N, C-alpha and C positions, 0 to 999 in steps of 0.2 A: 627516624621511623623505627618502631620496634620490630624485632624479627618475626613475630607471629603475624603482624599486619603485612609484612613483605611477602610472607608465604601465601596469605589470602589474596593480596593485591600486589603482585610483583610489578615494579615500575616498567613502563613502556620504554623501548629504546628511543633515542633522540630522533626527531623528525627532520628530514631534509625538505624544506618548503619547495613546492613545485614552481618552476618558472613558466609563466603562461606564454604560449606561442600564438594564441588567438584569444579573442575576447570570450570569456566563459558566459554561458547562459544558465548553467545548472542552478546557480544560487537563486535566480529569480523564480524559476519553476518550483524549487524546493521550499522557498520561503512561503509562497502562497499555499503550498501543500501542507506546511505546518499549521497554518490557520485552519485549513479544512480538517486536519486531524483533530484539532481541539474541539471543533464544532461537531464533527461526525462521531467521535468516540464519546463525547458528552451525551449526545442523543442516544447512542447505543447503551450506555450505562443507565440512563433514565428509563429506556424501554425495558431493559432487563429487570430493573427494580420493579416496574409495574407488573411484569410477567410473574415475578416471585412474590408479589403482594407486599413488598416493602413500601411502595407508594400506592395511594388509593387509585382505583381505576378511573379512567377518563375517556370521554368520547373522542378526544384528539389522537388516540393511540394510532389508528390506521394512517392518518395524515403524517404524523411524526415518523412512523415506520417507513413510509414512502420517501420522505425527505432524508432520513438517515441513509437509506440505500443510495439515493442520488448523490448526496455529499460524499459518501465513502467511495463510490465507484467513479463518478465523473470528476471530482475535485481532488480527493485525497490520493487514491491510487493513480488517477489519470495524471495529476501534476507531477508526481514522483516518477512515473514511467516516462512521461514526455521529457522531463529533465534529463533522465539517464539516456534515453534513446537519442535525443537531439545533441547531447554533449558527447557521449561516448559511442554513439552509433557508428560514426566513421571508423573508429578503432576496432569495433566489434566486427563490422562488415568488411573493412579493409578499403574504404573509399575516401573521397575528399570531402571535408566538412563544408557546409554552406555558410554564407555570411550570418553573423549573429542577429542583426536587426530583423530580418524577416521571420526568424524563429520566435522572437519576442512578440511579434504580432499575433502568433498563434495563442500565446498565453493571454494576451489582452482580450482576444476574441472569446476564449474559453470562459474567463471570469465575467466579462460583460454579458455573455450569453446566459450564464447561470443566474446572474442577478435579474436580468430581464425576464427569464423564465419563471420567476416567482410571481409574475403578473398573470392575470386571467386572459383567456381568449387569444387575441392576436399577439399579445405580449409573450405568452408562453411559446407560441409557435415561432416567433422571431428569435426568442432566446434559445430554443432547442436547435434552430437552424444555425445560429452562431456557434453553438457547442459542436455540432456535427462538422461544420466547416473547419473548425480548429483541428479536430482529429483527422479529417480528410487531408488538411494541409500537411500534417505529419506524415501521412501515408505517401503523399507526393514527394516530400523531401527525402524520405527513407528509400523510396523506389529509385530516385535519381542516384542516391549514394550506392544502392545495390547494383544498379546497371554499370556503374563505373568502378565497382569494387572488385575484390578478390573473387574470381570464379569458383574457387574451392569452398568459399564460405557462403555462396549464394543459396544453395539448397538448405543447409542446416541452420543458417543464421539470417541472411539478408531477406529472403522471401517471407519466412515466418515472422520476423520482427515487423516487416512492413504490413503484412496482412493482419497482424494482431491488433492494430488500431482501428480496423473497420468495425468490429463489434462495439467499441467505445463510441464510434461515430453514430451508430444506430441506437445506442443505449438510451439517449434522452427521449426517444419516441416509443420506447417499450414500457411495459408495466413492470417496473422494478420492485413492486410489492409482491410479485409472484416469484418464489424462490427458484422455480425451474428456469424461468427466464434469466434470473441473476446467475444461475449456474452456467448457462450458455455464454453469457457475457464474460464471466470470470475465466472459464476454461479456454475459450477461443480467443480471448483478449489478453488480460493481464498475466494469466498463467503461461500462455505461449510466450509473451514477452520475457517473463522471468526465466523460462527455459533457455532462451537465447542469451540473456545476460549471464545466466549460470554457466553456460559453456565458456564464456570469456573468462570468468573469474576462476573456474576450475583449471583452465589451461594456464593462465598467466600468473595466478597467485598460488594455487595448490600444487601446480606442476602436473596436472592431468594431461589428457590428450585431446587433440582436435578431432571432431567428428569429420571424417573424410571417407571417400570411396564408398564401399558398400554400407558402412555405418550411416553415412550422410543420406544416402538414397533411402535406406530403410526408415530412418528417423523422419524424413520428409514425407514418405508414403504413409507411415503410421499417423503422423499429424493430420494429413489430408483425410484419412479415414475417420479419425477421431472428431475432426471438425464436422464432417458430413453427418456422422451418426448423432452427434450432439445437436446439430441443427434439426435433424428429423425428429429426435426425441422431444425437442422443445416446441416445435411449430407444426408437427404433423403427428399422425398415429402410426407412422411406418417404422418407428424404432422406439426403444425405451431407454431410460437412463441407465439401468443396469448393463445393457448392451454397450452403450456409449462409454460407460465407466471401464469396461474391459478394454476397450480401445485405448483409453487414457493410461491404463496400467501398462499396456504394451509400449506406449510412448515413453512413459517414465522409466520402464525397464531398459529400453534402448538408450535413453539418456544416461542412465547410471553406467551401463556397460560400455557405451561408446566413449564416454569422457574419462573412464577409469576413476570415477569419483571416490569410491570407498577406499582403494589403496592410496590414492593421492591424499585424502583427508587423514588417513591413518599416519602416513609419512609426515604430513605437515604438523601433526600434533594438536594439542589443546590450544586453540586460539579462537577469537570471536568469529572470524570469517569462516573457519571450518565448521564451527557449531552452527552458524547461521545457515550455511548451505545444506548441511545434513538435516538439521531440524526442519527447515523449510520443505525439503524433499519428503521427510516423514509425514508432515501434515498433508501434503498432496497425495501420498500413498494412502493414508488413512481415509481421506475424502473419497478417493476412488473406490476403496473397499466398502466404505459406508454406502455408496450408491449401488454397488453390486449387491449388497445385502438388502437393498430397498428400504433403508432407514429414512427417517424424516429428512427431506431435502434441505430444510433450514439448517440442520447440523452440518451438512456438507458445505453450505454457503459460508458458514463461519469457520470451518476448518480451512477453507481456501482463502477467504478474505482476511479474517483476524489471525488465522494460523499461518499458512504458507506465506502469503504476500506481505502481511505486516511484519512478520519475522524477518523476511528478506530486506524490507525497507529499514527496519531498526538496525540490522547489522551492516548492510552494504552502504547505506548513507553515512553512517558513522565513520566507516573506513574511508570513503571517498572524500568527505569534507576534511578529514584529517590531513590528507595530502594536498588538497587544494588550498587550505587555509594555513597550514603549518601549525595547527593547534589540535591537541587531543580533545575530541568530543567527550569520550568516556574511556577510562582505563580499560585496556583490552580484557583483563580478567573480570572486571566488574561488569562489562558488557556481556560476557558469557553468563554470569549469574542473572542479569536482567533478562536475557533471552529465555533462560530456563524458567524463571518465574512467570514471564509472559506466557510461555507455553502452558503453565498450570492454569492461568486465568482463562486461556482459550478453551482448555479441556473442561473447565468448570462450566463455561458458557455452553459448550456443546452438550455436556451432560444433561443440562436442563431440558433439551429437546427430547430426551428420552424419559423425562419424568422425574429426574433427580430433583430433590428439594434441599434447600439449605436453611438452617436456622438463621434468623434475621442477622444476628451478630456475625455469623460465618460469611454470609453474602456481603455484608458491609465491609468485612475485612478483605475479601477478594476484590470488591469494587475499589477499595482504597489502594490496594497494591497496583491494580491496573491504572488507576488515575495517577498515582505517583510516577509510574513508568512513563506514561504519555507526557505528563508535565515536565518531569526531569529531563527526559530525552529531548523533548522539543526545545527546552531552554538551552541546552548545551549545543544542539544543532544550530539554533538561531544565532548563537554567538559565533560559531564557525562561519556561517553564511555571511554574517556582517563583516568578518575579517576578510573573507574572499572579496567582497565588494570593495574593501579598502585597498586591496592589492592591484586593482584594475587601473592601468595607466591609459592616457588618451591615445597613444599610438596603436593600441591593440585594435584590430578590426575583426 
């Protein structure tokens, strides 16, 4: 390899493959999450093209917009969050893991429910019920782990992670075409889950600190206030989203200060995991300020969904499958570049909510970059997930 390529893409250190102590479930959840990503982002790119006039207008736009939101929230984000929480939740919370087979029943219920919900009338009601039961099942499993877990992690990790799946259980019954409703689901659900997962990664990987004592109590209290204000802003007239966003800024500030994120990331240096965590947090901060300034809520939705949460999935999943499979999903430095380019795609999408327009060739270039990232990343992750499945032996329970 030539010296200049080594500077741009320095080789990763050798991998020590993980020896499984129990049957993993993460590869099942993440494999179907990849399928949802391909469908959801394809719908998103098509909708964006219609918005910008690249594709002719169609009467199907509202329907596809609703299904784009359902696929992205219930299947893409939901499958990856469930996979992480049910696989790594016991390590994050400090409790005992449940058997693998009951966890896989949740996955079957989620996807069966989504397919059945495509039907009209009773079919949709039955499908939505199955989706809700799948997420409520995760709540039950995580609550049991929390009860028997580390008491010091209960306030900052166990309870927030458990509660964060309740909005996803309610989501199939809500109007996900309404961006304010989606904001409530994202902030109180996936974003809360991400803040718990981020604590674990900052502490164990970057060398940050555990939220404990006063920091843990303040963080939990701020979360409770943010959940309450977000709920009131969405479903009543007793609060507004700018007020709720201030509460989320407090939550994010306590998260950064309590985990020692900035010094820890600086000490760790340039690596995909530090870029992932810092970039994800920046998107969350921008989304909160966006709402404080009362800018269009659709922009905040994409800052959280395509920005914070997808960035975390791109970076964290690539790291986790690397150790589970013993295979490099993406070169670490290459993944840094991918994350930064994805951030540019997200900012371009958000900018259009403010009236930015792109020449047709420019938008097609942005769409092409976004599509290549989704396809390339999905292909490499799929290979790693297949290799994880090949490592599972019959004696694992």
